[in-house]
N, C-alpha and C positions, 0 to 999 in steps of 0.2 A: 641168394645168400644174403643175409643181413650182416651188417658190419660187426655186430657183437658175436658172430660166429667165427670171426677171425681171432684165434687164440694163439697162433704161433706163425712165424714168418721165416722164410729162407731167402737170403740175398746171395745171388750167384755172381761173383766178380769181386776181386779184391784190389782193383785198380783205383782210378781217380774218384769214382762215384760210389761204389759199393759200400765202403766203410762208413761214409757219411750217412747213407740211407739207413744202414743198420743202426747207427747211433741215434738217429731221429726216432726210430721205432722203439729202441731200447729205452730211451728217455721217457717215452710216452707210456711205458709200462709193459710192453710185450717182449717175450723172448725171441731172439733171432739167432739163426744159424747162418754164419758167414762162410760161404763155400768158395775155396780157392782151387787152383789147379796144381799147386806144388807147395812144399813146405816153405820155400823162399817167398813165393808170391803171397801165401797166406800170412806169413810173418810180417811182410811189408804192409799188408792190409790192416793187421792189428796195430802196427805202428801208426798208420794213418788215422785209424779210429782213435787211438790214445792221444795223438797230437791234437785232433779236433776237439776231443773232450777236455783236454788240458786247457786249450784256448778258451773254451766256454767257462770253465771254472775260474781261470785267471781273470776273466772280464766279468765275472759274477752274473753270467747268464744262467748258470745252474749252480747249485750248492755242491760241496764235496760229498754230502750224503746222497744226493741225486746221482752224482757221478759213480759212486760206489755201487748203487743199485743197478745202474746201466751196465756196468762191467759184469756184474753178477748175472745179468740176463743174456750175455753174449756167449755163444758157443761157436767154435770153428770146426771146419770139416774140409776134407779134400775128396769127399765121396759124393758125387752128384745124386746118388740114390737117397741121400738124407733129405732131399727136397720133398720126398713123398710124405714126410711127416708134417708138412706145413699146410696151413689153410690158404696162405698167400705166398707165392714165389715171385720175387722181383729179380729179373735178369739185368745185370749191369756189366756185360762183357764187351769185347771189342765191337766197334761200330762197323760190322761186316755182315752183309745180309745172309750169305750162305751159312756162315757160322751160327748166326742167330736162328736161322730156319732149322738147322740140324738139332740145336738144343731144344727148341720148342717142340719139335717132333718127338724127341725123347721124353720130354716132360709130359706131353700129352698122354703117352702110354704109361708113364711111371706114376703120375699123381692121381689121386682119387678125383672123381668127376666134379666134386664141389670145389676143388682147389682153383683159385684164381691164378692165372699165369700172366705176369705183367712184364713189360719191357721198359727199360729206362732210355730207350733210343731217343736221340735228340732230333732226328730228321727222317728216319726210315718209316715207312707205313707199317702199322701193325698188321694190316691185311696181308702184306707181303711176307712179313716175318712169320705169320701163322699159316702160311699157304700149305705147308705139309702136314698140318694137324688134321687127323681124320676122326678122332674120337669125340672131342668136345671143343671145337674151335670157338664156340660161343663164350668161353671163359678167358680168351686172350684179349689183353687190353694194354694200351700204353700208359705208363705212369712216368712221365718225364720230369724228374726232380731237377730244378734249375741249379746250376753249379755256383757256389759250393752248397751241396745238398743239406748240410747241417745248419746253414745260415739263411738261405733263401727260402721264403715261405711258399713260393709258387710250385705247384705240380700240375702238369698238363695231363689230363685223363682223356685219351683219345679212343673213340669207339670205332672199331674196325667194321668191315663189311659184314662179318658174321658175329660180332660181339653183341651179347644180349644186353638189354636195358638193365637187367638185374645185376650183371657184372659191373657195369658202369656205376650204378647207384651204390652198390656195396663197397666198391673201391673208393669212390669219392667220400662216402661217409666215414670209412676207416681213416683216410688221410686227414679229414677234419679232426678226428679224435687224436691224431698225432700232432695236432697244432699247425697243420699246413693249410694253404689256401688253394684248393683244387679248382681248376677251370675245366669245363667239359667241351671237347670238340666232337661234334656229331657227324662230321665228315672227315674221312681219313685222307688228309692231304699231306704232301711233303712239307716239312717245316712246322707242322702242327699249327699252333695259334701264335705264340709269342715270337718264335723264330721267324715267322712270315712278316710280322710287324717289324722286327729288328732288322731283317734283311732289306726291307724297304728303306729304312733309315741309313743303313750301311751303303746301299747303292747310291743314294743322293750324296752322302758324305764323301765317298770316293770321287764322284762326279765334280763336286765343288772344288776339291783339291786338284783334280786332273785338269780342269778347265781354268785354273788360276783365278778362280772366283774368290777363294779364301784359303788361308793356310790350314794345315792340319790342326795346329794349336787353336786357331780361331773357330774352326768348325766344332771342335770338342768343347771349347769354352761356351759356345752358343748353346750346345745341348746341356752341359752341366749347369750353367748359370741361368738357363732359360727354361725350356719345356721340361727338361729332366728334373728340375727342382720342384715342380708342382705336380708331376705325374703321380707321386704316391697318394695324393688326395684329390686329384683333378684330372681325370682321364680325357682323351681326345673327344669322345662322344659326349661326355658331360660338358666339355668346353663348347662344343657346337650348340647344344641345347641352351647353354648359358648366354651365349652371344647372339643366338638367333640363327635359324637354319637358312633364312633368306640372305643373311650376311655370309654364311658359309658358302652358298652357291656363288655369290659375287666374288669371293676370294678364290675359290677353286677355279672359276672361269678365267681368272686372270693368271693364276700361278701354274695350274696343272699343265698347260701346253708347253711350258718351258722346263718342266721336270725331266730328269733322266727316266726313260722308259725302256731301257735296254733289257733284253732277256738273256744277255750274256754277262759273264763277270766283267767288271770295269777294265778299260784299256790300261789304266795306270796300275791296277792290281796285277794284270797279266805281265806288264813290263817289269815290275819288281820281281815277280816270281822267275821270269826268264833270266833276270840278272843275278839270281841267287839270293835276293834280298827277301828272306822269309820271315822277317820280324825278329823278335827277341832271341829266338833260337840260333840265328846266324849273326846277330848283332846289328843288323840294319833292316829297316822296313819303312814305314811312314815316319818313324823316329830313329834316332841313333841310340841303340841300346848298349853301345860301348861306353856311353857316358850316363845313361839312365839305368835304373834297376827295376826289372820286372818283378822281382821278389818284393821290393818296397811298394810297388804299385799294387800288387795283390794284397799285401798287408794293410795298406790304406783302405782298400775295398773291404777287407774282412773286419777291420775296426769300425768302419761305418755300418756294416751290416749287423754286427753283434749288438750295437747300440739300438738299432731298429728292432732286433729280436727281443731285447730286454724290454723295450717299450711295449711290444706286442704281448708280452707275458704279464704285464701289470694288470 
């Protein structure tokens, strides 16, 4: 299937990610059916869609006219059977393997053979999600939109054990036409690409705090004011080539032996969870969220991202 054969899309799931994914595709010019499981959930999904769109208009990332066209391209449904009319179906439901497997099994029977069936899973293997598909498992693929989906350019396209090259190519091409930056994972591993990189950073960050090497604030300042600041234009492998691979070996030989290499969650993380310190939702975690605002933190993130989005559209 070529990307230009995708003329309509269905997004299943009206929670955190589905509305933003629908918005991205609507803004790029394609009609989307957003499918929820109840009137209440569907209404909340539309509210999330509208809030994201209003944010983009408010910060001049899209024009009011573009917003009106996006809304006109959105349709809602509570009938999973409506997915059969789409050329691309994106699943964005609960991160629960049996639930996703049941849905993919049903979509495999319901949808025409040419329909691509994608999952927005953030960590499950698409090979496992598609394990019950018997008709056309070659059209199952991961499309992991990074959160928030309407602001982050990255989408991870992961090829499962039975996913065809054609499915990967068509999906990636379509995402590019939606203004996204897809990356392709040719091996279906837990955590995909970016989460594997991110978890390596998280593991060492926890270790540095756990061993009293640095405070949580200083660890995050080191990332935000150091490597994180240059990553948008200067990735780690580009850095190695720029400084010289012989120097890279010398640094790794010195540093790697002392890095945390645990295959279990960090001891400090386990301690906090055992104490009921679950982060912002309980008020305490690595930080005291009784005096900090997670909503303000997310707003700062979104304000930063929307400016990057505007720069990318110029």
